[in-house]
PDB file of N, H, CA, C and O in Angstrom:
ATOM      1  N   MET A   1     -45.877 -13.968  15.574  1.00  0.00           N
ATOM      2  CA  MET A   1     -45.397 -15.224  15.204  1.00  0.00           C
ATOM      3  C   MET A   1     -45.858 -15.778  13.751  1.00  0.00           C
ATOM      4  O   MET A   1     -47.029 -16.086  13.531  1.00  0.00           O
ATOM      5  N   LEU A   2     -44.977 -15.862  12.918  1.00  0.00           N
ATOM      6  H   LEU A   2     -44.026 -15.612  13.096  1.00  0.00           H
ATOM      7  CA  LEU A   2     -44.705 -16.073  11.667  1.00  0.00           C
ATOM      8  C   LEU A   2     -44.814 -17.483  11.441  1.00  0.00           C
ATOM      9  O   LEU A   2     -44.379 -18.185  12.353  1.00  0.00           O
ATOM     10  N   ASN A   3     -45.348 -18.130  10.322  1.00  0.00           N
ATOM     11  H   ASN A   3     -45.701 -17.560   9.580  1.00  0.00           H
ATOM     12  CA  ASN A   3     -45.141 -19.398   9.796  1.00  0.00           C
ATOM     13  C   ASN A   3     -43.557 -19.257   9.338  1.00  0.00           C
ATOM     14  O   ASN A   3     -43.047 -18.172   9.057  1.00  0.00           O
ATOM     15  N   PRO A   4     -42.802 -20.632   9.304  1.00  0.00           N
ATOM     16  CA  PRO A   4     -41.725 -20.785   9.140  1.00  0.00           C
ATOM     17  C   PRO A   4     -41.161 -20.041   7.815  1.00  0.00           C
ATOM     18  O   PRO A   4     -40.144 -19.348   7.777  1.00  0.00           O
ATOM     19  N   LYS A   5     -42.213 -20.390   6.515  1.00  0.00           N
ATOM     20  H   LYS A   5     -43.038 -20.953   6.546  1.00  0.00           H
ATOM     21  CA  LYS A   5     -42.066 -19.984   5.335  1.00  0.00           C
ATOM     22  C   LYS A   5     -41.957 -18.182   5.007  1.00  0.00           C
ATOM     23  O   LYS A   5     -41.265 -17.616   4.160  1.00  0.00           O
ATOM     24  N   ASP A   6     -42.898 -17.595   6.003  1.00  0.00           N
ATOM     25  H   ASP A   6     -43.460 -18.054   6.691  1.00  0.00           H
ATOM     26  CA  ASP A   6     -43.160 -16.146   6.045  1.00  0.00           C
ATOM     27  C   ASP A   6     -41.793 -15.898   6.582  1.00  0.00           C
ATOM     28  O   ASP A   6     -40.958 -15.243   5.958  1.00  0.00           O
ATOM     29  N   GLN A   7     -41.515 -16.591   8.097  1.00  0.00           N
ATOM     30  H   GLN A   7     -42.194 -17.123   8.604  1.00  0.00           H
ATOM     31  CA  GLN A   7     -40.062 -15.959   8.556  1.00  0.00           C
ATOM     32  C   GLN A   7     -39.072 -15.639   7.744  1.00  0.00           C
ATOM     33  O   GLN A   7     -38.446 -14.590   7.589  1.00  0.00           O
ATOM     34  N   SER A   8     -38.978 -17.266   6.966  1.00  0.00           N
ATOM     35  H   SER A   8     -39.487 -18.118   7.093  1.00  0.00           H
ATOM     36  CA  SER A   8     -37.606 -16.913   5.827  1.00  0.00           C
ATOM     37  C   SER A   8     -37.341 -16.100   4.962  1.00  0.00           C
ATOM     38  O   SER A   8     -36.239 -15.888   4.456  1.00  0.00           O
ATOM     39  N   VAL A   9     -38.905 -15.307   4.614  1.00  0.00           N
ATOM     40  H   VAL A   9     -39.800 -15.479   5.025  1.00  0.00           H
ATOM     41  CA  VAL A   9     -39.181 -14.575   3.319  1.00  0.00           C
ATOM     42  C   VAL A   9     -38.365 -13.037   4.064  1.00  0.00           C
ATOM     43  O   VAL A   9     -37.452 -12.381   3.561  1.00  0.00           O
ATOM     44  N   TYR A  10     -39.051 -12.808   5.345  1.00  0.00           N
ATOM     45  H   TYR A  10     -39.792 -13.340   5.753  1.00  0.00           H
ATOM     46  CA  TYR A  10     -38.801 -11.812   6.029  1.00  0.00           C
ATOM     47  C   TYR A  10     -37.448 -11.349   6.626  1.00  0.00           C
ATOM     48  O   TYR A  10     -36.950 -10.223   6.622  1.00  0.00           O
ATOM     49  N   CYS A  11     -36.939 -12.626   7.191  1.00  0.00           N
ATOM     50  H   CYS A  11     -37.343 -13.541   7.194  1.00  0.00           H
ATOM     51  CA  CYS A  11     -35.605 -12.461   8.153  1.00  0.00           C
ATOM     52  C   CYS A  11     -34.302 -12.753   7.064  1.00  0.00           C
ATOM     53  O   CYS A  11     -34.047 -13.832   6.530  1.00  0.00           O
ATOM     54  N   LEU A  12     -33.699 -11.705   6.932  1.00  0.00           N
ATOM     55  H   LEU A  12     -33.905 -10.827   7.365  1.00  0.00           H
ATOM     56  CA  LEU A  12     -32.486 -11.936   6.029  1.00  0.00           C
ATOM     57  C   LEU A  12     -31.263 -12.392   6.947  1.00  0.00           C
ATOM     58  O   LEU A  12     -30.958 -12.172   8.120  1.00  0.00           O
ATOM     59  N   PRO A  13     -30.739 -13.069   5.982  1.00  0.00           N
ATOM     60  CA  PRO A  13     -29.190 -13.412   7.072  1.00  0.00           C
ATOM     61  C   PRO A  13     -28.630 -12.081   7.485  1.00  0.00           C
ATOM     62  O   PRO A  13     -28.684 -11.027   6.852  1.00  0.00           O
ATOM     63  N   ASP A  14     -28.015 -12.338   8.800  1.00  0.00           N
ATOM     64  H   ASP A  14     -27.971 -13.194   9.314  1.00  0.00           H
ATOM     65  CA  ASP A  14     -26.870 -11.367   9.702  1.00  0.00           C
ATOM     66  C   ASP A  14     -28.010  -9.997   9.613  1.00  0.00           C
ATOM     67  O   ASP A  14     -27.514  -8.899   9.866  1.00  0.00           O
ATOM     68  N   SER A  15     -29.448 -10.039   9.277  1.00  0.00           N
ATOM     69  H   SER A  15     -29.851 -10.931   9.072  1.00  0.00           H
ATOM     70  CA  SER A  15     -30.270  -8.768   9.432  1.00  0.00           C
ATOM     71  C   SER A  15     -30.405  -8.111  10.857  1.00  0.00           C
ATOM     72  O   SER A  15     -30.831  -8.911  11.690  1.00  0.00           O
ATOM     73  N   GLU A  16     -30.159  -6.918  11.313  1.00  0.00           N
ATOM     74  H   GLU A  16     -29.812  -6.268  10.636  1.00  0.00           H
ATOM     75  CA  GLU A  16     -30.477  -6.498  12.589  1.00  0.00           C
ATOM     76  C   GLU A  16     -31.819  -5.638  12.553  1.00  0.00           C
ATOM     77  O   GLU A  16     -32.309  -5.051  13.518  1.00  0.00           O
ATOM     78  N   ILE A  17     -32.258  -5.675  11.405  1.00  0.00           N
ATOM     79  H   ILE A  17     -31.859  -6.152  10.621  1.00  0.00           H
ATOM     80  CA  ILE A  17     -33.932  -5.288  11.446  1.00  0.00           C
ATOM     81  C   ILE A  17     -34.732  -6.599  11.532  1.00  0.00           C
ATOM     82  O   ILE A  17     -35.672  -6.355  12.289  1.00  0.00           O
ATOM     83  N   ILE A  18     -34.776  -7.380  11.275  1.00  0.00           N
ATOM     84  H   ILE A  18     -34.013  -7.578  10.660  1.00  0.00           H
ATOM     85  CA  ILE A  18     -35.949  -8.401  11.399  1.00  0.00           C
ATOM     86  C   ILE A  18     -35.227  -9.768  11.533  1.00  0.00           C
ATOM     87  O   ILE A  18     -34.572 -10.153  10.564  1.00  0.00           O
ATOM     88  N   TYR A  19     -35.286 -10.479  12.569  1.00  0.00           N
ATOM     89  H   TYR A  19     -35.818 -10.166  13.356  1.00  0.00           H
ATOM     90  CA  TYR A  19     -34.812 -11.988  12.583  1.00  0.00           C
ATOM     91  C   TYR A  19     -35.408 -12.706  13.643  1.00  0.00           C
ATOM     92  O   TYR A  19     -35.991 -12.138  14.566  1.00  0.00           O
ATOM     93  N   PRO A  20     -35.292 -13.873  13.555  1.00  0.00           N
ATOM     94  CA  PRO A  20     -35.900 -14.545  14.406  1.00  0.00           C
ATOM     95  C   PRO A  20     -35.493 -14.711  15.788  1.00  0.00           C
ATOM     96  O   PRO A  20     -34.314 -14.436  16.010  1.00  0.00           O
ATOM     97  N   VAL A  21     -36.342 -15.177  16.965  1.00  0.00           N
ATOM     98  H   VAL A  21     -37.299 -15.401  16.784  1.00  0.00           H
ATOM     99  CA  VAL A  21     -35.854 -14.920  18.684  1.00  0.00           C
ATOM    100  C   VAL A  21     -35.070 -16.100  18.438  1.00  0.00           C
ATOM    101  O   VAL A  21     -35.397 -17.184  17.955  1.00  0.00           O
ATOM    102  N   PRO A  22     -33.753 -15.589  18.950  1.00  0.00           N
ATOM    103  CA  PRO A  22     -32.704 -16.849  19.054  1.00  0.00           C
ATOM    104  C   PRO A  22     -33.647 -18.228  20.084  1.00  0.00           C
ATOM    105  O   PRO A  22     -34.540 -17.896  20.863  1.00  0.00           O
ATOM    106  N   ASN A  23     -33.343 -19.338  19.938  1.00  0.00           N
ATOM    107  H   ASN A  23     -32.617 -19.607  19.305  1.00  0.00           H
ATOM    108  CA  ASN A  23     -33.950 -20.575  20.890  1.00  0.00           C
ATOM    109  C   ASN A  23     -35.063 -20.788  19.913  1.00  0.00           C
ATOM    110  O   ASN A  23     -35.257 -20.286  18.806  1.00  0.00           O
ATOM    111  N   LYS A  24     -35.775 -21.705  20.642  1.00  0.00           N
ATOM    112  H   LYS A  24     -35.617 -22.113  21.541  1.00  0.00           H
ATOM    113  CA  LYS A  24     -36.886 -22.653  20.164  1.00  0.00           C
ATOM    114  C   LYS A  24     -37.671 -21.745  20.204  1.00  0.00           C
ATOM    115  O   LYS A  24     -38.382 -22.422  19.461  1.00  0.00           O
ATOM    116  N   TRP A  25     -38.250 -20.848  20.352  1.00  0.00           N
ATOM    117  H   TRP A  25     -37.673 -20.299  20.955  1.00  0.00           H
ATOM    118  CA  TRP A  25     -39.545 -19.767  20.246  1.00  0.00           C
ATOM    119  C   TRP A  25     -39.196 -19.037  18.445  1.00  0.00           C
ATOM    120  O   TRP A  25     -39.954 -18.608  17.575  1.00  0.00           O
ATOM    121  N   GLY A  26     -37.585 -19.206  18.532  1.00  0.00           N
ATOM    122  H   GLY A  26     -36.969 -19.554  19.240  1.00  0.00           H
ATOM    123  CA  GLY A  26     -37.507 -18.266  16.854  1.00  0.00           C
ATOM    124  C   GLY A  26     -38.119 -19.718  15.717  1.00  0.00           C
ATOM    125  O   GLY A  26     -38.955 -19.600  14.822  1.00  0.00           O
ATOM    126  N   LEU A  27     -37.443 -20.911  16.097  1.00  0.00           N
ATOM    127  H   LEU A  27     -36.763 -21.007  16.825  1.00  0.00           H
ATOM    128  CA  LEU A  27     -37.954 -21.866  15.466  1.00  0.00           C
ATOM    129  C   LEU A  27     -39.615 -22.088  14.949  1.00  0.00           C
ATOM    130  O   LEU A  27     -39.982 -22.548  13.867  1.00  0.00           O
ATOM    131  N   LYS A  28     -40.513 -21.583  16.143  1.00  0.00           N
ATOM    132  H   LYS A  28     -40.215 -21.209  17.022  1.00  0.00           H
ATOM    133  CA  LYS A  28     -41.782 -21.638  15.990  1.00  0.00           C
ATOM    134  C   LYS A  28     -42.241 -20.775  15.381  1.00  0.00           C
ATOM    135  O   LYS A  28     -43.426 -20.743  15.047  1.00  0.00           O
ATOM    136  N   GLY A  29     -41.095 -19.590  15.019  1.00  0.00           N
ATOM    137  H   GLY A  29     -40.133 -19.616  15.290  1.00  0.00           H
ATOM    138  CA  GLY A  29     -42.107 -18.267  14.337  1.00  0.00           C
ATOM    139  C   GLY A  29     -42.001 -17.309  15.023  1.00  0.00           C
ATOM    140  O   GLY A  29     -42.663 -16.421  14.485  1.00  0.00           O
ATOM    141  N   ALA A  30     -41.406 -16.839  16.199  1.00  0.00           N
ATOM    142  H   ALA A  30     -40.869 -17.561  16.636  1.00  0.00           H
ATOM    143  CA  ALA A  30     -41.117 -15.815  17.034  1.00  0.00           C
ATOM    144  C   ALA A  30     -40.227 -15.063  16.224  1.00  0.00           C
ATOM    145  O   ALA A  30     -39.160 -15.564  15.868  1.00  0.00           O
ATOM    146  N   THR A  31     -40.677 -13.480  15.772  1.00  0.00           N
ATOM    147  H   THR A  31     -41.544 -13.073  16.061  1.00  0.00           H
ATOM    148  CA  THR A  31     -39.704 -12.692  15.158  1.00  0.00           C
ATOM    149  C   THR A  31     -39.733 -11.530  16.006  1.00  0.00           C
ATOM    150  O   THR A  31     -40.734 -10.908  16.362  1.00  0.00           O
ATOM    151  N   TYR A  32     -38.207 -11.241  16.369  1.00  0.00           N
ATOM    152  H   TYR A  32     -37.394 -11.746  16.080  1.00  0.00           H
ATOM    153  CA  TYR A  32     -38.075  -9.647  16.322  1.00  0.00           C
ATOM    154  C   TYR A  32     -37.862  -8.816  15.293  1.00  0.00           C
ATOM    155  O   TYR A  32     -37.275  -9.164  14.268  1.00  0.00           O
ATOM    156  N   VAL A  33     -38.468  -7.316  15.563  1.00  0.00           N
ATOM    157  H   VAL A  33     -38.945  -7.033  16.395  1.00  0.00           H
ATOM    158  CA  VAL A  33     -38.550  -6.443  14.517  1.00  0.00           C
ATOM    159  C   VAL A  33     -38.202  -5.202  15.209  1.00  0.00           C
ATOM    160  O   VAL A  33     -38.856  -4.744  16.145  1.00  0.00           O
ATOM    161  N   ASN A  34     -36.991  -4.598  14.641  1.00  0.00           N
ATOM    162  H   ASN A  34     -36.459  -4.970  13.880  1.00  0.00           H
ATOM    163  CA  ASN A  34     -36.453  -3.322  15.036  1.00  0.00           C
ATOM    164  C   ASN A  34     -37.502  -1.905  14.344  1.00  0.00           C
ATOM    165  O   ASN A  34     -37.556  -1.404  13.221  1.00  0.00           O
ATOM    166  N   LEU A  35     -38.104  -1.670  15.410  1.00  0.00           N
ATOM    167  H   LEU A  35     -38.060  -2.077  16.322  1.00  0.00           H
ATOM    168  CA  LEU A  35     -39.236  -0.767  14.508  1.00  0.00           C
ATOM    169  C   LEU A  35     -38.685   0.499  14.118  1.00  0.00           C
ATOM    170  O   LEU A  35     -39.186   1.125  13.183  1.00  0.00           O
ATOM    171  N   LYS A  36     -37.599   0.968  14.819  1.00  0.00           N
ATOM    172  H   LYS A  36     -37.192   0.459  15.578  1.00  0.00           H
ATOM    173  CA  LYS A  36     -36.950   2.095  14.506  1.00  0.00           C
ATOM    174  C   LYS A  36     -36.384   2.084  12.994  1.00  0.00           C
ATOM    175  O   LYS A  36     -36.121   3.072  12.308  1.00  0.00           O
ATOM    176  N   LYS A  37     -36.271   0.811  12.666  1.00  0.00           N
ATOM    177  H   LYS A  37     -36.485   0.009  13.223  1.00  0.00           H
ATOM    178  CA  LYS A  37     -35.347   0.683  11.247  1.00  0.00           C
ATOM    179  C   LYS A  37     -35.755   0.113  10.607  1.00  0.00           C
ATOM    180  O   LYS A  37     -35.084  -0.091   9.595  1.00  0.00           O
ATOM    181  N   ALA A  38     -37.404  -0.698  10.720  1.00  0.00           N
ATOM    182  H   ALA A  38     -37.949  -0.533  11.542  1.00  0.00           H
ATOM    183  CA  ALA A  38     -37.745  -1.274   9.829  1.00  0.00           C
ATOM    184  C   ALA A  38     -39.004  -0.467   8.889  1.00  0.00           C
ATOM    185  O   ALA A  38     -39.789   0.285   9.466  1.00  0.00           O
ATOM    186  N   LYS A  39     -39.092  -0.704   7.445  1.00  0.00           N
ATOM    187  H   LYS A  39     -38.454  -1.315   6.976  1.00  0.00           H
ATOM    188  CA  LYS A  39     -40.482  -0.043   6.831  1.00  0.00           C
ATOM    189  C   LYS A  39     -41.215  -0.436   7.171  1.00  0.00           C
ATOM    190  O   LYS A  39     -41.247  -1.618   7.513  1.00  0.00           O
ATOM    191  N   LYS A  40     -42.292   0.463   7.258  1.00  0.00           N
ATOM    192  H   LYS A  40     -42.266   1.423   6.980  1.00  0.00           H
ATOM    193  CA  LYS A  40     -43.689   0.485   7.929  1.00  0.00           C
ATOM    194  C   LYS A  40     -44.424  -0.699   6.688  1.00  0.00           C
ATOM    195  O   LYS A  40     -44.830  -1.824   6.978  1.00  0.00           O
ATOM    196  N   GLU A  41     -44.440  -0.287   5.764  1.00  0.00           N
ATOM    197  H   GLU A  41     -44.111   0.628   5.528  1.00  0.00           H
ATOM    198  CA  GLU A  41     -44.891  -1.367   4.591  1.00  0.00           C
ATOM    199  C   GLU A  41     -44.632  -2.866   4.965  1.00  0.00           C
ATOM    200  O   GLU A  41     -45.524  -3.657   5.272  1.00  0.00           O
ATOM    201  N   ILE A  42     -43.455  -3.120   4.906  1.00  0.00           N
ATOM    202  H   ILE A  42     -42.730  -2.478   4.657  1.00  0.00           H
ATOM    203  CA  ILE A  42     -42.878  -4.401   5.445  1.00  0.00           C
ATOM    204  C   ILE A  42     -43.376  -4.961   6.859  1.00  0.00           C
ATOM    205  O   ILE A  42     -43.762  -6.116   7.040  1.00  0.00           O
ATOM    206  N   VAL A  43     -43.311  -4.034   7.757  1.00  0.00           N
ATOM    207  H   VAL A  43     -42.998  -3.095   7.609  1.00  0.00           H
ATOM    208  CA  VAL A  43     -44.047  -4.447   8.954  1.00  0.00           C
ATOM    209  C   VAL A  43     -45.621  -4.529   8.944  1.00  0.00           C
ATOM    210  O   VAL A  43     -46.275  -5.046   9.850  1.00  0.00           O
ATOM    211  N   ASN A  44     -46.119  -3.987   7.870  1.00  0.00           N
ATOM    212  H   ASN A  44     -45.588  -3.567   7.134  1.00  0.00           H
ATOM    213  CA  ASN A  44     -47.478  -4.140   7.959  1.00  0.00           C
ATOM    214  C   ASN A  44     -47.997  -5.724   6.838  1.00  0.00           C
ATOM    215  O   ASN A  44     -49.044  -6.367   6.753  1.00  0.00           O
ATOM    216  N   GLU A  45     -46.822  -5.812   6.242  1.00  0.00           N
ATOM    217  H   GLU A  45     -45.972  -5.289   6.311  1.00  0.00           H
ATOM    218  CA  GLU A  45     -47.000  -7.271   5.320  1.00  0.00           C
ATOM    219  C   GLU A  45     -46.906  -8.190   6.421  1.00  0.00           C
ATOM    220  O   GLU A  45     -47.878  -8.946   6.405  1.00  0.00           O
ATOM    221  N   MET A  46     -46.035  -8.447   7.469  1.00  0.00           N
ATOM    222  H   MET A  46     -45.246  -7.833   7.482  1.00  0.00           H
ATOM    223  CA  MET A  46     -45.813  -8.959   8.336  1.00  0.00           C
ATOM    224  C   MET A  46     -46.934  -9.459   9.152  1.00  0.00           C
ATOM    225  O   MET A  46     -47.401 -10.586   9.315  1.00  0.00           O
ATOM    226  N   MET A  47     -47.256  -8.192   9.659  1.00  0.00           N
ATOM    227  H   MET A  47     -46.877  -7.276   9.527  1.00  0.00           H
ATOM    228  CA  MET A  47     -48.856  -8.061  10.872  1.00  0.00           C
ATOM    229  C   MET A  47     -49.679  -8.774   9.892  1.00  0.00           C
ATOM    230  O   MET A  47     -50.231  -9.668  10.534  1.00  0.00           O
ATOM    231  N   THR A  48     -49.978  -8.827   8.888  1.00  0.00           N
ATOM    232  H   THR A  48     -49.529  -8.101   8.366  1.00  0.00           H
ATOM    233  CA  THR A  48     -50.920  -9.418   8.450  1.00  0.00           C
ATOM    234  C   THR A  48     -50.596 -10.902   8.192  1.00  0.00           C
ATOM    235  O   THR A  48     -51.459 -11.702   8.554  1.00  0.00           O
ATOM    236  N   ALA A  49     -49.456 -11.395   7.609  1.00  0.00           N
ATOM    237  H   ALA A  49     -48.755 -10.746   7.315  1.00  0.00           H
ATOM    238  CA  ALA A  49     -49.144 -12.667   7.693  1.00  0.00           C
ATOM    239  C   ALA A  49     -49.367 -13.234   8.892  1.00  0.00           C
ATOM    240  O   ALA A  49     -50.181 -14.156   8.843  1.00  0.00           O
ATOM    241  N   ALA A  50     -48.860 -12.961  10.098  1.00  0.00           N
ATOM    242  H   ALA A  50     -48.199 -12.212  10.139  1.00  0.00           H
ATOM    243  CA  ALA A  50     -48.790 -13.487  11.100  1.00  0.00           C
ATOM    244  C   ALA A  50     -50.773 -13.337  11.688  1.00  0.00           C
ATOM    245  O   ALA A  50     -51.353 -14.220  12.322  1.00  0.00           O
ATOM    246  N   TYR A  51     -51.261 -12.316  11.342  1.00  0.00           N
ATOM    247  H   TYR A  51     -50.790 -11.599  10.827  1.00  0.00           H
ATOM    248  CA  TYR A  51     -52.775 -12.458  11.606  1.00  0.00           C
ATOM    249  C   TYR A  51     -53.289 -13.618  10.925  1.00  0.00           C
ATOM    250  O   TYR A  51     -53.990 -14.377  11.595  1.00  0.00           O
ATOM    251  N   GLN A  52     -53.045 -13.928   9.574  1.00  0.00           N
ATOM    252  H   GLN A  52     -52.476 -13.312   9.030  1.00  0.00           H
ATOM    253  CA  GLN A  52     -53.374 -14.853   8.891  1.00  0.00           C
ATOM    254  C   GLN A  52     -52.829 -16.232   9.452  1.00  0.00           C
ATOM    255  O   GLN A  52     -53.371 -17.220   8.957  1.00  0.00           O
ATOM    256  N   LYS A  53     -52.156 -16.390  10.102  1.00  0.00           N
ATOM    257  H   LYS A  53     -51.715 -15.587  10.503  1.00  0.00           H
ATOM    258  CA  LYS A  53     -51.526 -17.465  10.650  1.00  0.00           C
ATOM    259  C   LYS A  53     -52.463 -17.843  11.861  1.00  0.00           C
ATOM    260  O   LYS A  53     -52.830 -18.988  12.122  1.00  0.00           O
ATOM    261  N   ILE A  54     -52.709 -16.994  12.380  1.00  0.00           N
ATOM    262  H   ILE A  54     -52.411 -16.063  12.168  1.00  0.00           H
ATOM    263  CA  ILE A  54     -53.374 -17.090  13.754  1.00  0.00           C
ATOM    264  C   ILE A  54     -55.058 -17.532  13.161  1.00  0.00           C
ATOM    265  O   ILE A  54     -55.612 -18.552  13.570  1.00  0.00           O
ATOM    266  N   THR A  55     -55.454 -16.959  12.554  1.00  0.00           N
ATOM    267  H   THR A  55     -55.004 -16.130  12.222  1.00  0.00           H
ATOM    268  CA  THR A  55     -57.003 -16.984  12.210  1.00  0.00           C
ATOM    269  C   THR A  55     -56.984 -18.550  11.249  1.00  0.00           C
ATOM    270  O   THR A  55     -58.041 -19.163  11.099  1.00  0.00           O
ATOM    271  N   VAL A  56     -56.242 -18.844  10.910  1.00  0.00           N
ATOM    272  H   VAL A  56     -55.384 -18.345  11.031  1.00  0.00           H
ATOM    273  CA  VAL A  56     -56.324 -20.382  10.414  1.00  0.00           C
ATOM    274  C   VAL A  56     -56.109 -21.246  11.517  1.00  0.00           C
ATOM    275  O   VAL A  56     -56.847 -22.229  11.583  1.00  0.00           O
ATOM    276  N   LEU A  57     -55.198 -21.074  12.452  1.00  0.00           N
ATOM    277  H   LEU A  57     -54.598 -20.276  12.399  1.00  0.00           H
ATOM    278  CA  LEU A  57     -55.277 -21.977  13.305  1.00  0.00           C
ATOM    279  C   LEU A  57     -56.309 -22.070  14.589  1.00  0.00           C
ATOM    280  O   LEU A  57     -56.407 -22.967  15.426  1.00  0.00           O
ATOM    281  N   LYS A  58     -57.156 -20.649  14.440  1.00  0.00           N
ATOM    282  H   LYS A  58     -57.077 -19.920  13.760  1.00  0.00           H
ATOM    283  CA  LYS A  58     -58.460 -20.868  15.122  1.00  0.00           C
ATOM    284  C   LYS A  58     -59.228 -21.723  15.020  1.00  0.00           C
ATOM    285  O   LYS A  58     -59.735 -22.473  15.854  1.00  0.00           O
ATOM    286  N   LYS A  59     -59.398 -21.569  13.311  1.00  0.00           N
ATOM    287  H   LYS A  59     -58.986 -20.960  12.633  1.00  0.00           H
ATOM    288  CA  LYS A  59     -60.588 -22.239  12.749  1.00  0.00           C
ATOM    289  C   LYS A  59     -60.166 -24.261  12.562  1.00  0.00           C
ATOM    290  O   LYS A  59     -60.863 -25.056  11.932  1.00  0.00           O
ATOM    291  N   LYS A  60     -58.935 -24.577  13.283  1.00  0.00           N
ATOM    292  H   LYS A  60     -58.369 -23.931  13.795  1.00  0.00           H
ATOM    293  CA  LYS A  60     -58.616 -25.729  13.256  1.00  0.00           C
ATOM    294  C   LYS A  60     -59.556 -26.493  14.466  1.00  0.00           C
ATOM    295  O   LYS A  60     -59.438 -27.702  14.669  1.00  0.00           O
TER     296      LYS A  60
END
């Protein structure tokens, strides 16, 4: 789960590697990643961003 800003950075139009989950889950940040095609560095960045989102939510 990414925040909308991070999701817009990582999900390029017509990408088959990283893209929002279709439906309302995707609008809330749920994101598919094709791990066979995605670069390790990008996946690490995305996981860090998602983790930071969760830790901020837990503090509220």
